[in-house]
C-alpha positions in Angstrom: 30.8 55.1 77.2 29.8 53.9 73.8 32.0 52.2 71.2 30.4 54.4 68.5 31.9 57.8 67.7 30.0 61.0 68.4 28.7 62.3 65.0 26.7 65.3 66.3 29.4 67.7 65.1 29.5 66.1 61.6 25.7 66.4 61.2 25.8 70.2 61.9 28.9 70.9 59.8 28.5 73.7 57.2 30.3 72.8 54.0 29.8 76.3 52.5 32.5 77.6 54.9 35.2 75.5 53.2 37.6 77.2 50.8 38.1 76.0 47.3 41.5 74.3 46.6 43.1 73.0 43.5 44.9 69.7 43.8 47.8 68.9 41.6 49.1 65.4 41.1 52.9 65.5 41.1 54.0 61.9 41.3 52.0 59.6 39.0 52.3 55.9 39.0 53.9 54.4 35.8 51.5 52.9 33.3 51.7 49.3 32.4 53.6 50.2 29.2 56.3 52.0 31.2 56.6 49.1 33.7 57.4 46.7 30.8 60.1 49.0 29.3 61.8 49.5 32.7 63.1 46.0 32.7 66.7 45.6 31.8 67.6 44.2 28.4 69.4 40.9 29.1 69.9 39.9 25.4 73.6 40.9 25.5 74.2 39.0 28.6 73.0 35.8 27.0 75.4 36.2 24.1 78.4 37.4 26.2 81.7 35.6 25.2 83.8 34.9 28.3 86.7 34.0 26.1 87.2 37.7 25.3 88.1 38.6 28.9 91.7 39.2 29.7 93.4 37.3 32.5 94.6 39.5 35.4 96.8 38.9 38.5 95.5 40.0 41.8 97.9 42.0 43.9 97.5 42.3 47.6 98.1 46.0 48.5 97.1 46.1 52.1 98.4 43.0 53.9 97.2 41.9 57.3 99.6 41.8 60.2 101.1 38.4 61.1 100.3 36.6 64.4 103.7 37.7 65.8 103.0 41.3 65.1 99.6 41.2 66.7 101.2 39.5 69.8 103.9 42.1 70.0 101.2 44.9 69.9 99.2 43.2 72.6 102.3 42.9 74.9 103.2 46.5 74.2 99.6 47.7 75.0 99.6 45.7 78.2 102.8 47.4 79.4 101.5 50.9 78.8 
């Protein structure tokens, strides 16, 4: 066995039997101009005034169970 591929079929290949096809590029890569314009404009972030923000209070809506409640559930599950 040789490490080189067998090219005998390629040498006798008849290109005239191939059909003509039209290729259509659907997804083109962006140009350099488009790449530069895709970057976000951070000018407003630099001039943002934190003092205009309103203070809020965080409310806990879904509290976690206490250690006692967890222990009670474990004991209940062990009995059943």
